[in-house]
C-alpha positions, 0 to 999 in steps of 0.5 A: 455478515454471513458470507457463504463459501460460494460468495467467497469462491465467486469473489476470488474468481472474479478477482483473478479474472480481473488480473488475468484481463489486466495482463493480457489487455495491458501488460503482455505487450511491453509499452508505456501507458499514456496519461489518458489510458491510466486515467480511464482505468484508474477511474474505472477501478475506483468507481468499481470499488465505490460501487461494491462498497455501496452494494455491501451497504445496501445488502449487508447494512451500512455498518459493514458498508462503513467498515469497507469504505474505511478499510478501502481508504486505509488500504488505498493510502497504504498502497500509494505509499507502496507505490512510492517504494516501488518507484524507489526500487525501479529507479534504483534498478533503472528499469526501462519504462516499457517494462515497468508495467510488468514489474508492477503487475507482478508486484501487485499480484504478489502483494495480494497473495501475501495479504491473502495469506495474512488475512486468513491467519489474522482471521483465525487468530481473531476467532480464537484469541481475543488478546491478539488485538493487544498485539495488533494494536502494539504493532501498529503503534510501533509501525506508526512510529517507524513510519513517521520517523524512519521513512525513506532512510533506506534504499530497497534496491541496495539493502542488505537483503538484495546484497545477499541475493546478489551474492547467492545468484549470478547476476547479469548487469544488463536487461535482456528485454523483460526476460528473467534469466539469460545464458552467457558463455554457457552459463545461466545468469539472472537479469536485473528484472528478476532482482527487481521482482525479488525486491518488490516481493520482499517489500510486499511482505513488509507492507503486508505486516502494516496493512492487515493489522491496520484493516483488522482494526476497522473490521473483523470481517475477513470478507471485507478485509479481502475485498478492500485489499483487492480493490485497493490493489486493482488499478494501482498499476495505472495509478503509478503512471498517472501520479508518478510525478505526484508521488515525490510531492507527497512529502507528508504522506508518511506522516499522514499514514503514521497518524492513521496507523497510530489511530487504528492502533489505539482503536485496537487497544481500546477494543482489546480492553473492551473484550479483555480476557487476560487475567492480569488486566482487571482480573480477566474481566472486560473494561466496559467503560473503555470507549469503542470508537465507532466506524463512522468516526474512523472513516471520517478521521482517516479521510480527513487525515489523508486530505490534510496530508495531501494538502500540506504536502502539495502546499509545501512542495509548491512553496519550495518550488517558489522559493527555488525560483526566487533564489535562482532569479536573485542569483541570476540578478547578482551574476548579471549585475553591472559592475561600477 
């Protein structure tokens, strides 16, 4: 793709500038954003991401453009799943709504930093070891299984990691505005706000393990991996407040993501076989008969999977709501039925 160090520096600087702007314009003063505000900024960031993808397509070719859009869509879907876990954490810690913006902002910045580190490591591994695609593929297939069958079974706010943190740190039971520590009777305590940030940081690390191998299954270009992740994370804070109620209705999101991760895992294994150098597989020779899944098919498959998962989720929750209404109505009829 031919990305120069100067382009990297400019891209990272602009990314940092956006997050600094976000903090001073929206987060520094605690408040609960309105639906209109969240919708405007969500549309702005999504539009910016799409415009950037068009720019890649025009200036670097539509193969790279397709890789970017497939990566962006995958990372956006994974980020929405990330939001669902953020919602569980903030509910578990009873974070006041006016402070949730700050928590989300910190969580998103931590996520970008962690993903940036994973991107650098992933790029180095891919550059030097073609067999790493086998590892990434197997990891994604395992994560797909876990996503499909073990999603939502744990409470991040009260998991083993957070119990360990509570044992190590003296914790105040009450929030003190948005402060991270508070002094009581001459002793320094951490507030629940700091615990929330620690929990979200830990979850960000877990999600980075899902995210980076997934997008490297769609492109080998570290620049596309970084920008797709950055744009997927931009506007995530506003999206949280915009679709907060909808998150709980996406009941098949985990299964949809599992299908996407499994698909990319298979794609990675196919690619690994196609460029095979392992001596115990086909004598160290590539298996050229193994198909390479084209990026246009990957993009269509991912988009269709997200659309189907969303449609089925909303249909199920709508049907469940209607069923509850009927049961409530029938129950009221029984209660108020006249006695003979």
